[in-house]
C-alpha positions as CSV (number, residue, x, y, z in Angstrom):
1,X,194.5,-73.6,72.1
2,X,191.4,-76.1,73.6
3,X,191.0,-76.4,76.8
4,X,188.5,-78.7,78.6
5,X,187.4,-77.4,81.7
6,X,184.4,-78.5,84.5
7,X,181.6,-76.4,85.5
8,X,178.5,-77.4,87.9
9,X,175.1,-76.2,86.0
10,X,173.7,-73.3,87.2
11,X,170.0,-74.8,87.2
12,X,170.6,-78.5,88.0
13,X,174.2,-78.8,89.7
14,X,175.1,-81.4,87.2
15,X,179.1,-81.4,87.3
16,X,179.7,-81.5,83.3
17,X,182.1,-80.4,81.0
18,X,182.4,-77.8,78.1
19,X,185.1,-77.3,75.2
20,X,187.2,-73.8,75.3
21,X,188.6,-72.2,72.4
22,X,191.4,-70.1,74.2
23,X,192.5,-68.9,70.7
24,X,189.6,-66.9,69.9
25,X,190.4,-64.2,72.9
26,X,187.4,-62.5,75.4
27,X,184.1,-64.4,74.7
28,X,180.1,-64.8,75.6
29,X,178.6,-67.6,74.4
30,X,175.2,-69.7,75.5
31,X,175.0,-73.4,75.2
32,X,172.6,-75.8,76.7
33,X,173.8,-78.1,79.8
34,X,174.1,-81.3,78.4
35,X,172.0,-82.8,81.2
36,X,169.1,-80.4,81.7
37,X,169.2,-78.5,78.6
38,X,168.5,-75.4,80.3
39,X,170.8,-72.3,78.4
40,X,173.6,-71.7,80.5
41,X,175.8,-68.5,79.8
42,X,179.6,-68.5,79.6
43,X,181.8,-65.4,80.1
44,X,185.5,-66.5,78.9
45,X,188.5,-63.6,79.9
46,X,191.5,-64.5,78.3
47,X,194.9,-62.4,78.9
48,X,197.4,-64.3,77.1
49,X,198.6,-66.4,79.4
50,X,195.9,-67.2,82.2
51,X,192.0,-67.3,81.5
52,X,189.1,-67.2,84.0
53,X,185.7,-68.5,82.7
54,X,182.3,-67.3,84.5
55,X,179.3,-69.3,84.1
56,X,175.9,-67.9,85.3
57,X,172.1,-68.8,84.4
58,X,170.5,-66.8,81.7
59,X,168.2,-64.6,84.0
60,X,171.2,-63.7,86.7
């Protein structure tokens, strides 16, 4: 189960997209922003029917 999700980079504010793998369950990981190359922290929580994504700065 893959889902494309848009988010605003917490550093540069640009709107970008990421690909979420909902089949892997709860996840925390870091990806570089494709615009400013700074590390964006993702926290994905799933409960089987729905999911939430928290996006933050590395220093939050």
